[in-house]
N, C-alpha and C positions, 0 to 999 in steps of 0.2 A: 738395404740388403737386397741382393739379386738372387732370384730362385732359378733353378734349372729343372727341366722336366716338363711333362704334359699335364694339362688340366683334365679334370674328369669329363668335361664337355668334349674336348678334343678326342679323348679315348672313346667316348660313346659314339661320336660321329664316325670314327674309323670302324668300329664294330658294326654299326648299322650299314655302312657301305660294303663291308665284307659280306654281311648277311644278304644284302640285295644281289650282289654279284653271284654269290653261291646259289641263291634261289633261282636265278635266271640261267646260269651256266650248267649246274649239275644235271638237271633233267636232259638237257641237250647232249651232254657228255655221255650219260648212261644209255641213251637211245641211239647213239652214233656208232656203237660197236657192231661189227659184222656178225650176223647170225652164224651159229655153229654149223648149220647146214651148208651155208655158202663157203665157209672155211674148209669144211670137209670135202666139198665138191672141187675146190681148188686143188686139194691134195690128190683127189681121184684124177683130175686132169693131168697132173704131173706124172701119175702112173700110166695114163693113156699115152702121153708123149713118150715115155720110156718104152712102152710097148711098140709104138710106131717105129722108133729108132731101131729096136732090137729085131722086129719083124723084117724091116728093110735090110738090115745088115746080114741077118741069117738067111733071108730068102724064104722064111717059113712063117706061118701065122702064129700069133701069140694070143693069149686070152687074159681078160681081166676077170678073175674069179671072186665071187662074193660068197662068203660063208657066214650066213646070219646067225647060226648057232654059236659060232666062235667070235662073232662081231668083228670079222676081219675081211680085208680085201687084199688080194695079192696078184702079182704078175706071174703068169705061167706059160709054158709052151703049150701048143695045141694038144699035146698028150697029157697034160696035167702036172708036169714037173715044174716046181717053183724055180724061177730063174732071175727074178728081179726083186724090186722093192715090195713092201707090204705096208699096210696101215690098218689101224684099229678104228672101227666105227664107234664114235663117241656114244656113251651110254644114254645121253639125252636124245639121241636120234633113233628113229625106227623106220626101216624101209617098209612102206605100205603097199607099193606096187612097182613092178618092173615090167616094161613092155619091150620085147626085143623083136624087131622085124614084124611088128603088128600083133604079136601074141603075148598075152599076159603070162608071165612065168608063175604067178601065184595061182591063176586059174588052171594052168597046165599041170599043176601038182608039184612043181619043183620047189616052190616057196622058200626052203631053207638054204639051198645052194643054187647058184646059177652063174653063168658067165656069158660074156660076149667076146667075139673075135675081132682081132685087128689083122688084116691080111698082109702079105709081103709087099704090097704096093702102098701100104700105109693107110688103107681105108678100113673103117670099122662097120659093124652092123649098126642099124638105126636103133637107138635105145632111148626110152623114156624112163626116168627114175623118179619115183615120188617118195619123199621123206617127210616124216613128222618130227618136229622139234618140240619136246616137252620140257618147259623150263618155267619155274616159278608159278606153277598152277595154270599156265596157259599153254596151248598147243597151236603151233603154226605149221601149215602144210606148204611144202615146196615141191615143184616139179621141174626137173632138169631134162634137157633134150641133148642127145649126142648126135650131131650131124655126121653122117658117114664120111663126108668129104673133108670136113674141118677137123675131125677127131678131137673135139673139145666140147665138154658139157656146157650148156648155157641155160639160163632160166627159160622155161617154156611159156 
């Protein structure tokens, strides 16, 4: 009589191999995800790029306006009229400091709202933006730098 199927030993070996692969691979997979702060700054960079294009096209400065009370960032004219995209600041992020042209906006008293300009030649003000990401009981701090000539935030 011929039997078909797997023996209990074969099934156990396969289960053990799956367990070993999971034990090795899962932690690497979980830690390989991009932090929310970096993902958010990528979105801010897209907004800055939009501001550069609009400022050069219109021949007038634009501003990137942060409203921390509303947890929002938006593209505006220099007069404050919303003209482009906007994005929401993720709830796990907190802006802890903003330095524009060497002056901390939090120490200057503006704290809840602030903006930086992009001029008609496509150059911006020098900006340092510090974010805290609170997730799973841990807090990580990130500082990003906006080079006036490159108009793109990069980790400082």
